[in-house]
N, C-alpha and C positions, 0 to 999 in steps of 0.2 A: 504494500500500500504506500501511497505517496507520503502519508503521515509518518511512516517508519523512517524515512530519509531526512525528516526535519530534525534539526538540533536546536536546542535552546541556546541563547547567547552565552550563558554560563558554561555549558558543556563545550561550546565551540572555543571559548577562551581557554579552557583547561586543556583541550586537545592541542591547541596552538602552542601553549606553554610547554607541554610534554614533548612535542616535536622539536621545539627549539632547544630544549635541554639535551636531547640526544645528539645534536650536531655541534654543540659548543665544545671546543678542545680544551684540554687542561691548560691552566695559565700559570705563569710565574710572574708575581707582582713584585717589583723592586721598589722599595720605599727608602728614601734617604732623609736624614735629618739635616737641616741647614746648619752651617758652621757658625753662624752669628745670629744674634737676636736683635732686631731693629724695633726700638720702642718709639711710641708717638709722644711727643712733648705735650704737656698739659695745655699749652697755648695753641697747638694745632687743632684744626677742626676734626671732629670724629669721622672715621672712614668706616662705613657699615657694609662695604662690599666684601664679598667672600672670594678667596682665591679659587682658580679653576681646579677641578679634581685631577690627580696625577694620571698620566697616560698609562694604559695597560699594555704590556707586552705579552703576546700569547704564543704558544707552541702547540702543534697538532699531534698530540699523543694521547688520544682518548678512545675508549670503546663505546659501543652503543648502550652499555649497561651501567656504567659508573662514570663519575666525573671526579677528578682529584685536582686540588688546587694547593700549591705550595707558596708560602710567603717568605720572603727574605727581607728582614729589617736590619739595617746597619746600626751599629752601636752609636749612642750619642757621643759627640766629640768631648774629649776630656778637658778642653781648654775654655769651656763656657763657665764664666763666673757670674751668676745671675745677680748677686748682690752688688758687685762692682758695676755691672752694666746698668742696673737701676739707679745706682747712686750718681753715675755720670749724667743721667738724664735730668737731674734736679740740682738745685743750688743749695749750698749750706750743708756740708757733710760732717762738720765737726760738731760734737755734742756741746762743747763750750760755746762755739759760734751760734748754735741754735739757741742757747740760753740767753746770750747777749742780745738776740733779736728783740726780746721783751722790752729792753730799755732803749733800743735803737729806733723804735717806731716813733715817728715825729709826733709832737703834741698837736700839730695842726691836723694830722689825720685822725687823732683821737677826738679832738674837739668837734670835727665835722659830724661825728657819730652821735654826740649828745645834744647837738643843736638842730636836730631834725624836729619838725613840727609835730608834737604829740597829738594834735587834733586833726592830722591828715585823714582823709576819708578812707584810705586803704592802708593796711598794715604790711602789705608786701610791696616790694619795689622791683622794677624790671632790671635795674642795674645795681649790683651790690658793690660795696667797697672792695678794692683789690686785696686779695689775700695771697700769702706766699705759697708756692708749690713745694711742699716737702716730699721727700722720697718716702716710700712706704715703711722703711725701717726706722725713720725718725718721727713719722706722724703718729701722734697718740690720740686715743679716744678718751676724752676728759669729761668727767661729770662735775657740774657746778650746782650744788644745792643752794636755793635762794638766789638763783642766777638772774632773776628779773628784778632784784632789789638794788639798792644804792651801790654798795660795793660789788656785789655779784655781777651786775651788768657791766661795770668797767672791766672786771676780770674776764668776762665773756668776750668783750671787744678785743682785748689784748690777745687772748688765746686764738680767736678767730683770725686776726691779722697775722699771727705767727704761722697759720696754716694747719692747725690741728682740727680734728673732729670734736665738736663740743655738744654735749647734752646738757640742757638747762632744765632743772625741775624747780617749780615754785608753786605755792598755793595762793599767791597774790594777796596774802594778808597785809603785807606792807610793800610788796613788789608790784610792778606794773608791766603789763605786756608791752607798753610803748617804749620801755627802756631797752628792749631787744628787738623792736619791730624792724630795724634795719637788716636783721639777719634772717627773718622768717622766710622760709622757702629756699634758703641757700643749701646746697647739697652737703656742706660740712656742718650744718646746724640742725639741732632737733630740740623743740620746746615741748615739755610735758607738764601738764597741770597735775600736781601731785603733792600730798602732804607727807613729809618725811616721817611722821609718827607711824605711818603705815609702811610695811616692807615693800620693796620694789626689786625686780629682777632685771639686771642689766649686765652688759659685758663692757668693762672699761679698764683703762690702764692707770688712771689717776682720779682721785676724788678730792675736790675742794668742798669741804662741808661748812657752808656759811649760813645755812638756814636757821634763823631765829630772829625774832623782833629784838632790836637793839636799843631803841629809845625808851625812856621811862614811860612816856604816854602810852606806847603800844604794849610793852611787856607788863605794865601794871594793870592794863585793862582786862587781862585774863591771866592771872598768875598761875593757875593750874595748867593752862594750855602752854604757858612759857616753860614750866617745869617738864611737861611731857615732851615738848620739842627738844629741850636740852638733854633729857635722858633717853627717851624712846627714839628720837630722831638720830641721835649720835649712836645709839645701840644698833639701829638698823643699818646705818652707813658703815659702821665697823664690821658688822656681819657681812655686808656686801663686799667690803674690801678683803675680808678673810676668804670668802668663797672664790673670788676671781683673782686673788693675789695682787691687788692693786695697792699702790701707795696712797695714803689718805692724809690730808692736812686738815686739822681741826682748828676752826677759827674760834679761839678763846678770847679773853678780854682783860683789860686792866682792872675791871670791876672785881676780879677774884682777889685783888689786894684789899678791897673794902676801903675803909678810912685808914690809910697806912700810917704806921708808926715809923717806918723806914723811908728815908727820902734821899735821893731818888730811889725808885723801886727796882731792885734786881730780881732776876728770875728765881733766885734761891729764897726770896722772902715768902713766908707762908700766908701772910695777910692778916687783916683785922676786920672780920665780917660779922655783922649782926644777922643771925640766921632767922630772925623773926620779924625783921623790918620790912618796909614796903619795897625795898630793892632786892630783898633776899631771893625772890623767885628767879631773878636773872643771875645774880651772883652765884647762887648755889647750883643752878642748872649748868653753868659753865664750869664750876669746880668739879661737879660729878662727871661732866663730859670729859674733862682731862683724866680723871681717875679711871673712867671706862677705857679711854684710849690706851693708857699705860698698862692696864690689866690685859687688854687684848694683845698688846705688844709682848708682854712677858709670858702670857699663857699660850697664845696662838701664833706668835711671831709675825703679827701684822706690822707692816712698815708704816710708822706713824711720824707725823710732823705736827707740832703745836705752835701756833702763832698767837701771842697775847697782844691784841690790837688796842692801841690807845686812841683817844678821841680823834675821829677822822671827819673831814668835811669835804665838800666839793659839789659839782653839778650832779643832778639827779637825787639830791637829798629831798625827802618829803618835807614840804613846807609846813606841815602841821605835826611834825614828830616831837616837838617840845624840846629839842636840843638847843644848846645855847647859840650855836652859829646860825641856824635857820631862824630862831626867834629874833636875834639881834638884827639880822639882815632885813627880814620882812618888816619889822617895826621901824627900822631906819628908812626903808624905801617908802613907807607910808607916812613918814614924818611923825610917828608916834613915839612916846617915851619908851626907852629901853628898860625893861624890868630886870633888876638884879635881886636875887633872893639871898638875904643875909647882908652882912656889911660890905661884901665885895672883895674881901681879902683872900678868899679861897683861890687856889691856883689850878690851872689846867695847861696841858700841852696839846697843841693842835697840829695834825699832819694832813697834808693834801692827799686826796685819794689816789693820785697817780703814783706817789711815793709808796703808798701801802701796797698797791698791786705789784710794783717792782719787788718789794720785800717778800710777798707771798710766793711769787713765781721763783725767786731765788731760793727760798726755803724749801719749796716742794722739790726742786731739782738738785739740792745739795746732797752730795754723796759722802760727806765727812762722817766719821763714826759717831760724833756728838750731835749730829743734826736732829736726832730724835728728841733732844732736850727742848724744853720750852724756850721761845725766843720772843723778846719784846720787840714789837714793831711800832714805832712812834717817833714823834719829833721832840727832842729834848728841850726845845725852846719853851720857856715857862712864862706864863702871864697870869696876873690876877684877873679876876672876872671884871673888875672895874676898868683895868687897863684895856682889856679886850673889847669892852663895850665902847670905849672912847676910840679905839682903833677902827671899829666898825663904822662909827659915825663919820670919822674923817675920810675913810675910803669910799663910803657911799656918797659923800659930798663931792669927792674927787671924780667919781664915775658919773654921777647924775647932774652935778652942778649945784645941788641944793640938798640940805638936810638940817633941819632945825630941831632934831630930837634931843632930849635930855635923858639923863640917867636917873631912874627912881629906884629906891630900895624897899623891898618887901620883906616879910618874915622869912627866915631860912627854911629850907626843906628838910624833912626828917632824913637822917642818915646820909646827907649829902657830903661826900668826901671833902676834906679841907685842903689837901695837897695831892697833886697828881703829876708826876714827871717820870718818864722811863729812863732807866739806865740801859743804853743801847750798845754797850761794849760787846756783848755776845754777838749781836747782829753784825756789828762792824768787823769783828775778828773772824767769825765763822762764814759769813756770807759776802763780806766786802760791801755791805749795804749801809748807806747813810742817806737821810732825806736830802733831796735836791731843791725842793720848793720852799721858799721862805713864806712866812705867814702873810706878808704884804702881797706877794705875787699871787699866792693861792686864793686869798680873800678877794682880790680884784676879779679873778676869773669867776669865782662863785657869785659875787655880787652881780656881775654882768649876766650870768645865767638866770638868777632869780629875777632880775629886772626884765629879761626877755620873757620869762615865764609869766610874769604879772601882765605884761603887755598882751601876750597871747590870750590869757584867760579873760582879760577885760575887753578884747576886741570882738 
C-alpha cells in the first residue's frame, strides 16, 4: 500500500542521521594551547564576539559498524605566569603604593562627592567618579557598616576611589542614602539596608565596623537600642569576620575614657566612667565592643584592629545631632546666640574627617605585630569650649561676611567630660599618621558646607 512507503518527519530525520554516521571517518583532532594570554584593559570596550571553532583534520579509517575518535591535546606551556600577566595589565602593584593611594587622592575630588545636591530627583547618575583599576590580586571586597553615615560615607568614597569593591550596610537611623547616592549603580558598589543587630551572611576581605549612633541626641534617644548595637552588632560582625577570615576594624571612641583623670589620654588609660549616667549607654557599649573584639582575637584568632576616635567634624554631619561643631555653626549662620553648657572651660580636641579616614585606612592595613592594640585617632590641638565658640563666630563672619552672634552660658550637662585630648604617639610611631588639617582650615570647609546646605533647604 502507498501508506506503507510514507515516513514521518521524525523517522526520516533519524534515518538520515544513521546514514551519515556510517560514512563519517575516524578523526584526529589536534588542539593546541596558545603560548601567551592577551588581556583586555579595563579602559577598552568589551568584545563579546567569540573566536571561530578550531579546524578539524580527518582521516578515513572507519568501518560501517563503529566510529572511533582520538584526541591529542598538547600540554600547557610552562612559561605562563598568570599573576604577572594580570599585574602588568593594571597600575599600582606595590602593596605600600596601594596604601598610599588613600592619602594621594586630591581633596578636590573628595569635595566634589559631598557637594552633590541631596535633593536631586534621581539617586543614580549616568557618569560616576573615576575610580582606579586595581588588579584582581590587590582588589579587596570591603564591608563598611554604617556606611551611609557621616564618617562611613567618607570612608566609602575613599575606598571606592582606590578601586576596591565596597559593600555598604546601614539602617538609616542616622545615615542617609544621599550620602552615597553618587555610587548607587556602580559595579564596584553595593548598598544594603540592614541593621547590624541582626546577623548577615557575606563574603568579604575586610570589615570596617562603624555602625552606631555617635551623638548624644541620637544615642540617648534609645539607650537600649544603643547598647544592643554596641554589643549584638559588634558580636555579629566579629562572627562574620571569624567565618570568612576577614580583618575587622572596630570603631571605638574617646568616650571609653569617660571624664578622664589622665591628661592627655593614652591608650593604656582605663578610664573614669559612670556606668549609670545618661552617657553610659554609649560609653559602655563601646567598652564591651572592645572586650568582645579582644576575646575573639584571643579565643578565635580573629584579626582585629581598634581605633579610638576623638571628636570629628566635617561635611555630611547631621545638622540636628547636638554636637558642639554643628550646633555652633548653625547658630552662627542664623545669627543666633551660641549656647555653651557650663562655664566654658571644658576642653575638646577636634579633627577633620579627612584626617580620620586616613588614620582608619592606615590602621586597617598595618601589618606590624602591635597593630592589634588600640590606637587613638584624633587631633591633639586642644581648645576650651568658649575659645571654640569664638573661633566659630569669627570664621562664619569671614565666610559669610556677617555674624552678630554672642556666646551665652547655660547649666552644665550631666557627666559631660571636663578635658579631652588624645595622646597620638602610638598612631604616629606605628602608622606614621598625624593630622594634616588645622582647625581653621577644616572649620572653613565645614562652614561652607553647612551654608550650602541651608541655602538648598531654604530654596
